[in-house]
N, C-alpha and C positions, 0 to 999 in steps of 0.2 A: 286195065283187063276190060271186055264189056260181057252182059250178062242178059239174056230175054226177057221175057215175060216172067217164063216158068224156070229163070234162073239156072240155065242153061250158059257154061260159060264158050260165048262165039268170038271171043278173040283175047292174043295174049301178044306181047311183040317183046322182042331178043329181050330189053330188059326188067321185062314182068319175071321172064324166065328165071335171069340171071339171081332178081332180089328177091326174087321166091323161090327160089332152089327147085322149082319143077319147066320138065320137063311141057310142052306143046301138047304132045301127044297123050300125054297122063294127065289132061286138062281139060281138055281142048272133047263139048259136048258133054264133060257133067255138070253136075248141078253145085251150085257154091259150095254145100253145106258133104257134098261125096269129092271131092276136089279136096279139103281142107277142113275133118272131121274134126278137128283138135281144134279149131275156132268158133266151135259150136257153144254158142252163149257169152262169148269174150264179147267187150265193147264193139270191138270194130264189126262183128255179126250183128250187132244189136245197130248200131247206124246205117248200116246197110240198109238192116231192116224198115229203119224208118223213113228212111227216104225210098222207099220202092213202094213205101204205104202212104206216103205223105207228098210224096212227086219233089218234094223239098232237096236241096244240096246240102252238102255238110261236109264238115273237115274235122279231123285231129290229128294227133301228135301218138302212137304206137309205141308200145316197145314189146318186140316179138324176145320172146324166153324163147321160143324151138332154133332162131333164126342167130338169137342174140345184136341183133340188129333194131336200131329205129325205123320207125317208117311216118312221114309225113302223108298221110291220107285221106286224099277228097272221091266222095260222089258225087255224079250229079242224075239223074233221072233221063231216058235218053225216050224217044218220039215213038219206041215199039211198043214203050211200056217196060223194059228194062235199064237196066244203070248201067252207069259207066263209074268204073275204077282208077283210080290215080294213085300211084306207088312214088312214093322220090324216099329215099336214101338219104336219110341227113344224118346218121350213127356218128357221124364225124365230131360236125356241132353241138351234137347234147353233148359227147362222151367229152370233148374240149371246156362246153360251157360245167361240165359236171365237176371236170379238175380246175376249175378257175374256183368259182362255189367253193371248192372244196379250198383251195390254198388261201380264198379270202375268208374261210371260217378261220384256219391253220392264223394268220396275221393276225386277226383278233383276238385269236385267244393267244400271240405270242405277246401282242400290244397290249391284254387286259395282266397278264403277267408282269411285263412291265414295266406297266403303273404300278402291282400292288408293291412289287422287287423298290419299285424309288421310292412310293410315298411307308414303304415301312424303312430303308435306308436312313429317307430323310429323318422320319421319328429319331432314330437311333444316333443319328446325329447333333437332333438339334437338342438331345436331352443332354451330354455334355456340356454343349454350349450355353443354355440358360446359364449354371452355376458360374461359370466363366464370369460372363456376362454381367452377371448379379455379385461379382466378388471384384469386379473390374468397380462398378459403381459403389460398394462400398469402399472402397481401397479414396473416393475421389470424393467421398462425402466425408470420415474419417481420417482418410491417411496424411500424415506429414503435406504440410506443400515445397519440397524443396526440387526442385525445375528437373533433376535428371529422374528423378519417383514418377515425375507427373510425367516425362513426356516418355516413361518406360511402357503405364497405367496407361496413355495414348496408342500407344503402337498395337495393345494390346486388344482394346477398342476396336480401331478402324478394323485388325483382322479379322474378330471377330462381325462384326459389319459382314468384310469380306465371303467369308466363309458362309453365312446365312444366307447368302443373298447369289451363291453359287450352290447352294441347293436349293432354292428357289425356283433357278435356271433349271437342275434334274428334274424339275415336277412341273416345269414346261416345255422341255421339247419338240413338241407339236405346237408353242404360240411361238419358238425361235424359229424352228424352220418357213412357217408363214409370212415370220415378218411381223407379229402378235404378241414383241414384247411390250413390256409392261415401264413407264419411266417416272420417277416422282421428282419433280421437279420445284426448287426451289431458292431463295435467295442463300447463293452460298460465293467464296472470294476463292477466288481463280488462283494464286497463291498454294492457299492449301491443299486444293486440286491436286495441281501439280507434285506436292510435296505425298500426299499419297500414291499416285501413281511412283513417284521415282525410289519411296522406300518398296514397293512391288518389285520392281526394275531392277535395283541396284542390284544382284546378282548379277545380273549378265549384263552390267556394263561396267562390270569389271575386267581391266588389258582395255579397254579402250577410253579414249580422250577424251571427255565429257566438261560441257560448259553447257551455263544456265542465265539467258536476260529478261527477269521481268519489272514490272515498274511498281516503282518504289514506293510508292500507293498504293492500299488497296484497291484492286479491281473483285467489283461482287457481276455473276453472270446469274443468270437463268434458267437452273439444268441439276439436272440428275447428279449428285457429289461420286456414287459412288459407281455410277455407267459413265459419269465424264471420264473417270481417274480409268475405269477398266479403256475407253478411247485411247486416251494418253500413255497407258503403260503399253497397249498394246503395242502403238508405234514406237515405241520407242524399243521395244521388243525385238521388234522385226531392225530394227536400224541396228540394234548388233548382233542378228544374224546373218545378216548380208554386210556387216561391215567386217574387214581381217581387223585382227587384231593391232591396238594401236593405231586403229582407226580412228578421224573425228566425228564427233555426235554431239551437235547442237539443238538446244530448244530454246526460244526465244518466243516471248510474246506482251503484244500493246493493244494498246486501249488503238478503237480506228473508229473516230467514231457512234454513231449506238450501234458497234459490233467490236469484236474481239476475236483474232485473229490470234494464235499459238501455230508456231512453224516446228519440223523437227527434221534438224537435215544432217545429211552422214556422207560422208566419206564411201561408200563402201562398192557394191558391185555393178549399182543401177538398173538403170529400166530398158529395154529396150523400147523406143516407140510403138510399136506394133502388138506390144502390153500395155500400156499404159490407161485405154481404153476398153478392157475386159477387169482391168484387175481389180477391180473391187466387186466380181463375181466370185458367188458361191462354186469353194472348194476348186479354185482357180490361182494358179504358182504361175508367176513366171520361167518361163524355162532354164534360164539360167538356175535358177534357183532349185530344177527337180535331183540336182546330186550332192546339194546337202544334208546329210545328218541332221542338219536344224530347220530345214524344208517347211516342216507342219502338217495342217491340213487343209490349208487355205482355206479357212472361217473367218481370220481373225478382220480382218479389212471388209467382209460383208455385212461382219456384225457392227463395226463400227459406224459403214456407211449408214446402217438401218436407225443403230440410235441415237446419230447424230441428228439426223431429219425425224425422225422420233421429240428432239430436244429444238426444231426449230433452225438446229444447224447445217454445217454442209461440211464435207472436204471432202482434199484435194491431192492428188500426185504429180510430182513433174520430176526430170528426168532431163538432162542433155542424151545420156545414153548410156548403152553400157561402158563399166569402167570407173562413168562421170559422177557417182553418187545421187542420191535424189535425196527429194522434199516434200516432207507430208505437212499440210494446212490444214488448221480447225479453224471454222467459220464457225463463231454463236452469240445472240442475242445478246447485249448486255443489258445488267439491271439495272431499270429505272427509277433512279435513285431517290426522285420529285416522290414516289411512289410509297419508298422503304419511309420517307418520314412523314408522307400523313399517315399512314398506319402506325406509327409508333413503333418502339421494343416492344415485345414481349412481357409485359407484367409478370413476373418471377408466382408459383399457385400459390396459394394458402394454406398454410397445412389445416387439414380440417382433422383428428383423429376421428380414427378411427375404431371398433374393433374387429377384427380381423381372422378368417378358419384359414391356416394354408394345406391346403392334401397333396401331396409327392409324396410318391414311396423311391423315390431319388432321390436320397435325407443329403443330402447338399446340395441339390436344388432347392428344399425345402426351406434345409437350412440357411443358405446367403438368401433367397427371397425373405425372408423372413427376418432376417439382420437389416438390408434395407429399407423393411418396412417398418423396424424399429427407428428405426435412424430420422424417420420422417416421424414422429411421435407415435407412432398410430401400437397398439394393445394387437399380441401378436398368439394366435394357440395354433400349433403345429398336426396335423394328421396324415400318416403311411401309408393308409388303405380309406378302401371304403366305409368299411363299416365302424370303423374306429370316425370316419366324418361324421357321421350320420349323430352318431353317440354324443360327439365332440358339438356340432350345430346344437342342440338338443339343452346343453350342458352350459356350455359358453355364450349363447346368445348373439351372434358374429352380428356384423351390419351388411359383413359384406363376406362373399367364401371366392377365396381360388381354388379354382381345384382340378385337379390332374383329370385326362379320360381314363388314360393308360392304368391302371388300378390292378393290385392282384385281386382274387374277390372278388366281390362289385366292385364292378365297373364305375369312371366318374359319371356318365349317363344317369346309369340304377342310382345312382346314392345324389345325384343332383335332382330326382325325383322322391328320393324319400324325403331328405329335408326340405322341400317343396311342401309338402305333407303336412308337415310339421306347424301344430297352431304360433301364427304370427311370422312366419319364414316364405312367406308365399308372393314376398313384395321383395325380398332383400335381393343383395345386388348378386347373384352369382355369375365368376364367369371362367368360361373354360382355359385353362394355362397348359396349350400342350405342345407336344410335339408332329399335331396330326392337325394336317393343313388342308385337306382337299376340299373341293365343293363338297363332297356326299359328309365328309365329317363333319363341317358345320353346319349342316343340314340335320343331322343326326342330333349337335347339339343344340338345336333351336327346337325343336322337337323336344328334346331333354326336359328345356322349360329352362338352359341359360339364356343371360343374359346379352352376352357376350363370349367372345371367341378369340382367342390368342397364342398364340402362334408363340412359342423358343426361338430363341429368348427375347424376353417381352422388353424392351427399352422400359426407364426410370422414367421417362417422361411419357409413354404412352399406361404407364397406372396413376400417373396422376390428374392424369384428360379422364380416366376414366373413371374416376371419383369426383373429379371435380362434377362429373355429368351425372350423378349419382341421386337423385330428389328423398330427399331424408322426409321420412313422416315427422 
């Protein structure tokens, strides 16, 4: 459109007629305000006035309520003193942007609600695991030395450990999908890790002919035992899925110079050559597996490769083709025995008796933790809510407080603040022992005055280290 110096429209093209829903005979020869009386004083009108008076081009995006359309509008001064106006309908883009923004808002809201649900789920799952772990530790300290009972206790302890790591993975879904999993490497004996994997995979191995060959002498590796067992178990489970009943599955381990190689071989359905290069891609399965009821989601091998790479190892697959079985080999660094010898064995922590207040509304958790600490020689007082914790701290005068956060009535955060205000308690050790392990939970506990934030179930060694690090006045 074009206007002269008196704001009389002198030109409008066919697109302008269509966009503005005006015939040219209805607007030509009329002033801007005569042709569009509803626009007086709106942002577009004000923009035009600025352009005409200042002789400077301007532009904007504007939603015309009358037409229910978004317009991209620009105006420029003309040599005759008038104004040239250019309209472009950008409604489709703006509506698409609005829809995308709504979708993003809904996705963020969904993600927030998912994170809240996972945090609550983790808290509820960790609470019953804590007394189980405490009870196992107490049985190890006080129970009979019967080998069968020791084996049963070890099974429970290992499975509790697996459950804890699975819960941690639930809270780190984004880290799993982005390849940012955490591994905790340590000196670990390979045969023990293999045994853990076999224990997990035992139900799947039934009905197959399974053999295992490992070195007679202990072989030590620098790895995360839980994650490494997860990799071995995944390979064994895959072999079981794709090997018919009665088929052979074999696990071998050997030292190869500075490396250790573990192989899982099977006589199953095999892998076509064209699938081998893509086998470790996320969500991908070989075509022969698609019709199998146990095919899974196709994430296990991708996760296994990521875990091995984070531990300085590799995982590879080979097969002679369909119907000819497959072999997966895991290679990882052997542990530097010289460094281990120089470092020496870890000395047992000396018992330094303390007065410890244990606070937890889960009575099984409180009682089992108190029993473990009493077996270490500490003097223990127990409370089951925040108000009683504050009262007990004043009367019992503890050296340390192990305080749950989610308590009925007064929360653990408020109880910590109240205990800190008591005379003489400014510098005692107060540690959160809780099923809440998110970063925000840890930030809140620090701000409340906690010295440490321990996530249930808490290992006995972790408590020993916590007390050993405490400075006693």
